[in-house]
N, C-alpha and C positions, 0 to 999 in steps of 0.2 A: 595347124589351127583347125579345130572341128567346125563343121557346118553349123550355122545358126538356124534355129527354128523360127518359122513365121507364126505369129499369133493369128490363128485362123479366124477368130472373131473380128479382129481388126481388118483382116484381108477381105471379109465380106462387107465391111462398112466404108472403107476408104480406098480411093484410087489415086495414083500419082499422076500429076499433069506433066506436060512436056517441059515446063519451067522448073519442075522439082517440088512444086507445092502439092498439097493433098486436098482432094475434093471429098465432101461428105454430104449426106442427105440431112434434111432437117427433121426435128422431132415434132410432136403434136399433130401428126397427120393421120393417125390410125383410127381413132374413134372420137365420139362426142363432137362431131363436126357440125351439128345443127346449131350449136351456140356460137360458132365462129363466123365471122364475116366472110363473104365471098372473096373479097380482095385479099384478106389474110391467108385464106386457104390456097389461093392462086400463087401467092408468093412463097408459101411453105413448100409447094411442089418443086421449086427450083433448087438445084444443088448449090452449095456455097463452099468456100475454102475454109480449111481448118485454121484456127487463129494462130498467130505467130508464136504465142506462148506454148501451145500444145503441139506444134509441129515436130519438135525433137522427140517427144514421147511417141508419136505415131511413127516416126521414122525408125525408132528403135524397135518397134513391134513388127515393122515390115522391112527387114534388112535387104531383101532382094527386089523390092518394088521399083 
């Protein structure tokens, strides 16, 4: 069986947790922040888990994570 290649774009964006789920950063945090509320900016800074539907796709892209 040949080795599988890791999707390098996915490797930069997702990390695997101890329970086998994947963490991701949130979008809408880069620019045009003046029109966003302080509370929403604060919550966007936290990382969240990848949804249940997308987890198999991410796991396929990161075979050795």
